[in-house]
C-alpha positions in Angstrom: 0.1 -0.1 0.0 1.2 3.4 -0.9 2.0 5.9 2.0 -0.5 9.0 2.2 0.7 12.2 3.2 -1.2 15.5 3.9 0.0 18.7 2.5 0.6 20.0 6.1 2.7 16.7 7.0 4.8 17.2 3.6 5.7 20.8 4.3 6.3 20.0 7.9 8.9 17.3 6.9 10.4 19.7 4.2 10.8 22.4 7.0 12.5 19.8 9.2 15.2 19.4 6.6 13.9 16.2 4.7 14.7 16.3 1.0 11.4 15.5 -1.0 10.6 15.7 -4.6 7.2 16.8 -5.4 5.8 15.3 -8.6 2.7 17.1 -10.1 1.1 14.6 -12.6 -1.9 17.1 -13.5 -2.3 18.2 -17.0 -0.7 21.6 -18.2 -3.8 23.4 -18.2 -4.3 22.7 -14.6 -0.9 23.7 -13.6 -1.3 26.9 -15.3 -4.5 27.4 -13.2 -2.8 26.3 -9.9 0.7 25.3 -9.0 3.3 24.8 -6.4 6.7 26.3 -7.0 9.4 23.9 -7.4 7.1 20.8 -8.2 8.2 18.6 -11.1 5.6 18.8 -13.5 4.8 15.8 -15.7 1.4 14.9 -16.8 0.1 11.5 -15.8 0.3 10.0 -19.3 3.9 11.1 -19.7 5.3 9.4 -16.6 6.3 6.1 -18.5 8.4 7.9 -21.0 9.8 10.4 -18.5 10.9 8.4 -15.6 14.4 9.5 -16.1 13.6 13.0 -14.8 12.9 11.5 -11.5 15.5 10.4 -8.7 14.6 7.2 -7.3 16.9 7.8 -4.3 14.9 10.7 -3.0 11.6 10.6 -1.4 8.9 11.4 -3.7 5.5 12.9 -3.0 2.9 12.8 -6.0 0.2 15.2 -6.3 -2.8 15.8 -8.5 -6.1 17.7 -8.1 -7.6 15.6 -5.5 -5.5 12.5 -5.1 -6.8 10.0 -7.3 -4.5 10.1 -10.2 -1.5 10.7 -7.9 -2.3 7.6 -6.1 -2.3 5.8 -9.5 1.0 7.3 -10.5 2.5 6.6 -7.1 1.6 2.8 -7.4 3.1 2.5 -10.8 6.4 4.3 -9.5 6.5 2.0 -6.6 6.2 -1.0 -9.0 9.1 0.4 -11.0 11.4 0.4 -8.2 10.9 3.7 -6.6 11.3 3.0 -2.7 9.9 6.1 -1.0 6.7 7.1 -2.6 3.9 9.0 -1.0 0.4 10.2 -2.4 -0.5 13.7 -1.5 -4.1 13.1 0.2 -6.6 15.7 -1.0 -4.0 17.0 -3.8 -3.7 20.6 -4.7 -7.3 21.2 -3.5 -6.1 20.3 0.1 -2.9 22.0 -0.6 -4.7 25.4 -1.2 -6.9 24.8 1.9 -4.3 23.6 4.3 -0.9 25.4 3.2 -1.5 28.1 0.9 -4.7 29.9 0.1 -3.1 31.9 -2.6 -3.1 28.6 -4.6 -6.5 28.9 -6.6 -9.1 26.2 -6.1 -10.7 24.8 -9.2 
């Protein structure tokens, strides 16, 4: 089972010095609507052909709009050998509510 991480917990861990990658798997129109600085943006359908852009030795949190697509991608990555993969529970919608109200909700 894939680990679930809330936006608040993700931010707390990063602030404590843990190095995490944040992978945003939403479509480009969604990212242009609402985005998180420093996220790696690779739409879900492009993940298989762009795996080399991700570091499998660094923990990876996957985010989408609500957590459904990111859970699927997190499972896929785990099956491909990524050891530390977490699904961002609630997606960017939860991020907007819990972490940064300046990130638009859609």
